[in-house]
C-alpha positions as CSV (number, residue, x, y, z in Angstrom):
1,X,7.1,1.7,73.4
2,X,3.6,3.1,73.5
3,X,4.9,6.5,74.7
4,X,7.3,6.7,71.7
5,X,4.4,6.2,69.2
6,X,2.4,9.0,70.8
7,X,5.5,11.3,70.8
8,X,5.9,10.7,67.1
9,X,2.5,12.3,66.4
10,X,3.0,15.5,68.3
11,X,5.3,18.4,67.6
12,X,7.6,20.1,70.1
13,X,7.4,23.9,70.3
14,X,10.5,24.2,68.1
15,X,9.3,21.6,65.6
16,X,6.0,23.5,65.4
17,X,7.9,26.8,64.8
18,X,9.9,25.2,62.0
19,X,6.7,23.8,60.5
20,X,5.1,27.2,60.6
21,X,8.0,28.6,58.6
22,X,7.7,25.8,56.0
23,X,3.9,26.4,55.8
24,X,4.4,30.1,55.3
25,X,7.5,30.1,53.1
26,X,7.1,26.8,51.2
27,X,10.0,24.4,50.5
28,X,13.1,25.8,52.2
29,X,16.7,24.9,53.0
30,X,18.2,25.0,56.5
31,X,19.8,28.3,55.6
32,X,16.4,29.8,54.6
33,X,14.6,28.4,57.7
34,X,17.1,29.4,60.3
35,X,16.8,33.3,60.1
36,X,13.0,33.0,60.3
37,X,13.0,31.3,63.7
38,X,12.9,33.1,67.0
39,X,16.2,33.1,68.8
40,X,19.7,32.5,67.6
41,X,19.8,28.8,66.8
42,X,22.9,27.2,65.3
43,X,22.7,25.9,61.8
44,X,23.3,22.4,63.0
45,X,20.4,22.6,65.5
46,X,18.0,23.6,62.8
47,X,19.4,20.9,60.5
48,X,18.9,18.3,63.3
49,X,15.4,19.4,64.0
50,X,14.5,19.2,60.3
51,X,15.9,15.6,60.3
52,X,13.8,14.8,63.3
53,X,10.8,16.1,61.4
54,X,11.8,14.0,58.4
55,X,12.0,10.8,60.6
56,X,8.5,11.7,62.1
57,X,7.2,12.0,58.5
58,X,6.2,15.6,59.0
59,X,8.6,16.9,56.2
60,X,10.0,15.6,53.0
61,X,13.3,16.7,51.4
62,X,15.0,16.8,48.0
63,X,18.6,17.4,47.4
64,X,19.6,20.6,45.6
65,X,23.4,20.7,45.1
66,X,25.0,20.3,48.5
67,X,21.9,21.3,50.5
68,X,18.5,19.7,51.1
69,X,15.2,21.5,50.5
70,X,12.6,20.6,53.0
71,X,8.8,20.9,52.5
72,X,5.9,20.2,54.9
73,X,4.5,16.7,54.4
74,X,1.5,17.5,56.5
75,X,-0.7,20.5,56.1
76,X,-1.4,23.0,58.8
77,X,-5.1,21.9,59.2
78,X,-4.1,18.3,59.8
79,X,-1.4,19.2,62.3
80,X,-3.7,21.6,64.1
81,X,-6.4,18.9,64.3
82,X,-3.9,16.4,65.7
83,X,-2.7,18.9,68.3
84,X,-6.3,19.7,69.4
85,X,-7.2,16.0,69.6
86,X,-4.2,15.4,71.8
87,X,-5.0,18.3,74.0
88,X,-8.7,17.2,74.4
89,X,-7.6,13.6,75.2
90,X,-4.9,14.6,77.7
91,X,-6.5,17.7,79.5
92,X,-10.2,17.1,79.1
93,X,-10.6,13.3,79.3
94,X,-11.4,13.1,75.6
95,X,-14.4,15.5,76.0
96,X,-14.5,18.3,73.4
97,X,-17.4,19.7,75.3
98,X,-15.3,20.1,78.4
99,X,-12.7,22.1,76.3
100,X,-15.4,24.4,75.0
101,X,-17.0,24.9,78.4
102,X,-13.6,25.8,79.9
103,X,-13.0,28.3,77.1
104,X,-16.5,29.8,77.7
105,X,-16.0,29.9,81.5
106,X,-12.6,31.5,81.2
107,X,-14.0,34.1,78.7
108,X,-11.7,32.9,75.9
109,X,-14.8,32.6,73.6
110,X,-17.1,35.5,73.3
111,X,-20.6,36.0,72.0
112,X,-19.6,36.3,68.3
113,X,-17.5,33.2,68.5
114,X,-20.4,31.3,70.1
115,X,-22.8,32.5,67.4
116,X,-20.3,31.3,64.7
117,X,-20.0,27.9,66.5
118,X,-23.7,27.6,66.6
119,X,-23.9,28.2,62.9
120,X,-21.2,25.6,62.2
121,X,-23.0,23.0,64.4
122,X,-26.2,23.7,62.5
123,X,-24.5,23.3,59.2
124,X,-22.8,20.1,60.3
125,X,-26.2,18.7,61.5
126,X,-27.8,19.5,58.2
127,X,-25.0,17.8,56.2
128,X,-25.3,14.7,58.4
129,X,-29.0,14.6,57.9
130,X,-28.5,14.9,54.1
131,X,-25.9,12.1,54.1
132,X,-28.2,9.9,56.2
133,X,-31.1,10.5,53.9
134,X,-29.0,9.8,50.8
135,X,-27.9,6.4,52.3
136,X,-31.5,5.4,53.1
137,X,-32.8,6.1,49.5
138,X,-33.1,2.9,47.4
């Protein structure tokens, strides 16, 4: 049963592709999503996948006439964060540092990206220090 809980969090490649359509296009029907997907998928396949996403809590739907209009229930940032967290846990033993080191070593992150990361780390450290200082004030 534990495996099923973890599967509920993640998105399959097709589910992710459908979510990307909904994030880009906004609330859409099966007929509106289908032509925006790669490959020739049957209407019923797209409908089934949207229903799977509904059960997973990733989309909501409202009825419009005979069709349903689906909208993303999770935003792209949250879904991306969950996917990265899962990747770090499964591939890098839970170590974000190991992921970054792998990306640096395989030259997937260059000098400009490293400088930007350094600036982000410095800003996060400053914010954490401000929050700590605010908590310590009487």
